[in-house]
C-alpha positions, -999 to +999 in steps of 0.1 A: +615+941+028+579+937+050+566+905+045+541+926+030+563+936+000+578+904-010+568+885-034+551+850-027+569+817-034+551+798-054+546+759-040+564+732-064+535+721-076+523+754-095+557+748-114+545+713-126+512+724-137+521+756-159+549+723-174+518+703-179+497+738-195+521+744-218+527+707-232+489+705-233+489+741-256+518+725-279+503+692-284+465+708-290+485+724-321+498+695-335+467+677-345+461+714-365+499+710-378+490+674-390+459+690-410+478+717-423+500+692-447+482+696-481+467+669-495+476+656-532+443+650-550+446+630-584+427+606-601+436+579-621+467+566-642+461+571-685+442+604-670+412+609-690+390+646-690+367+639-658+401+624-638+421+653-646+390+684-640+374+664-607+411+664-593+410+703-596+378+710-587+382+688-557+413+707-547+393+737-550+366+725-528+391+712-499+401+749-499+374+764-497+368+743-466+399+752-451+419+725-458+452+730-478+452+707-510+467+709-545+458+688-577+480+663-598+477+645-629+493+607-631+503+613-668+498+633-697+467+650-715+446+638-743+435+660-769+403+665-754+414+675-718+440+695-738+410+713-752+389+723-719+416+729-701+428+761-725+389+771-731+385+773-697+416+791-686+432+766-662+466+751-666+470+715-664+483+704-628+516+690-623+526+653-631+528+634-599+557+607-611+569+575-586+559+561-553+544+572-529+559+578-495+541+559-463+512+586-447+515+610-475+481+632-473+458+619-500+423+625-515+416+599-548+387+608-571+374+594-600+385+556-592+391+534-558+407+512-577+444+505-569+459+493-598+446+523-612+469+548-583+504+551-574+524+528-559+522+530-521+486+540-519+476+513-499+501+527-473+494+567-476+474+588-459+442+585-478+422+616-467+389+613-484+371+594-521+349+606-547+341+583-572+313+568-595+325+537-599+318+504-581+343+489-550+373+478-566+393+467-536+412+500-517+422+497-484+437+514-460+443+516-423+424+546-411+387+560-412+385+584-447+356+602-457+337+587-489+312+603-514+304+574-543+274+579-565+263+565-596+259+595-616+276+599-648+311+619-637+331+626-607+323+664-612+287+662-611+290+643-576+314+675-567+288+696-583+261+680-559+284+686-529+292+724-539+253+729-540+245+711-504+276+732-487+261+762-503+294+770-523+291+787-558+317+779-580+338+804-597+336+804-636+366+781-644+355+757-619+320+757-633+336+749-663+358+721-654+327+703-635+306+708-670+337+696-687+341+662-666+299+656-670+301+660-712+330+641-712+315+610-695+286+612-704+293+616-743+270+646-743+239+623-728+246+597-751+262+574-725+237+544-706+253+561-671+238+595-677+212+603-657+182+634-652+203+650-622+231+650-645+215+670-669+203+695-649+242+697-637+251+702-669+227+733-676+234+750-644+269+749-644+264+759-683+251+793-668+279+798-641+305+792-667+291+811-697+292+785-720+267+769-742+264+732-734+263+719-766+290+741-783+311+731-759+303+695-763+310+699-799+343+715-798+350+683-767+339+655-791+364+674-824+394+674-801+387+636-786+386+629-827+424+644-828+441+611-822+465+608-859+493+619-839+492+591-815+510+559-819+493+528-818+504+518-783+494+560-771+461+550-788+457+520-763+471+533-735+446+566-739+415+556-720+428+518-706+422+501-670+431+468-661+407+441-644+405+405-635+380+391-649+372+356-648+404+349-632+424+367-658+444+402-658+430+423-687+437+450-702+405+473-713+413+495-738+390+519-750+385+549-778+360+573-779+358+593-813+335+608-841+359+595-869+364+555-862+378+549-892+409+570-887+420+542-862+407+519-877+433+523-902+460+515-883+445+477-872+475+460-876+500+484-862+473+481-829+471+442-829+514+445-829+510+471-805+485+447-782+508+413-782+534+441-774+512+456-746+506+421-730+539+407-732+554+442-713+531+443-684+524+404-678+487+405-682+463+378-698+450+398-728+442+434-740+406+441-753+406+467-778+375+489-783+370+514-807+337+539-796+316+553-825+300+583-801+277+594-827+264+563-845+261+554-810+285+518-808+317+502-804+339+480-824+359+458-809+396+450-827+408+412-820+442+413-810+444+377-800+424+343-804+413+344-766+402+379-766+379+371-799+363+339-775+358+367-746+339+390-763+318+363-785+314+347-752+299+380-737+279+394-764+266+361-780+287+377-813+308+362-840+343+384-849+346+388-888+376+362-891+381+382-924+383+421-909+395+408-874+361+429-861+328+428-848+305+458-843+285+460-813+252+483-816+247+503-783+282+497-765+292+530-753+303+528-716+329+506-701+316+512-666+281+500-672+282+481-704+319+462-716+327+451-676+297+441-661+291+418-695+326+405-691+316+393-657+284+384-667+302+355-691+329+350-671+304+339-640+289+318-662+318+298-679+358+299-679+372+329-699 
């Protein structure tokens, strides 16, 4: 062929350049592929209403942000949470059981305490944390997104985030957000409640098409339905482990509008506390039955050590005959029980 019809030969560096550009394109896709892995969203063990609803809500938010996410629970639902999900028409999230594999992408809500999270959490790929508790020792190897605020519930924080991002939650998500606020604030009775939470609740009630007080009453009635639970289940319904004064203590709280029912099982509860301490190899278990309507807590003594701890923290005397003491105005583990126990530990050995 005449030279003007021949295909020009490409210089050798051209082939290397094409290969390099192809590699760059592939590498550019890899971060996107990593982000595309679905993030598992969950709260703490012994899940309460706020931890389950906030996992569902945060998974919704992440998906709205084009970050694939799915909600999970770390235990069975309590009666109140089951009532909430049925009322707003949402299926319960699947159970996440067993240890996490290293680098598993996760997002944590309603806690930052590694003792309340799955085994392997420290080596997981923690994408973010949304919480309303104090810092509790969770560490990881990479930077992450954290949103911690002194609001009454994780769902209240998530609603604030949605508003800031101009995201309007659909009816069922608004219902979940409202439920978390009402549950953790005991319908605004708890000292953890802020004016912001009250405003959020009213706005969410309108978005969800729910009367706030009626919904709260239904939740409280469901919360009181514990007759079918064993003493051990009652202790674990809302229970967290803390290290206070060098001692590992499980602090269990039962919120109810009908305290007479669980108090009628006192002997069995004491036996269950002793069994739980031996099983978990902890120092002790403290059990408080919160009377939501009367706005106070009854401490049920399970041991001499537990009795001394509570007497020291609140400057009270546990009645030897009944093995109980009533603590007026005590409703919140986060804002009242734990700070009082820690303050007592700071003054003397528990």
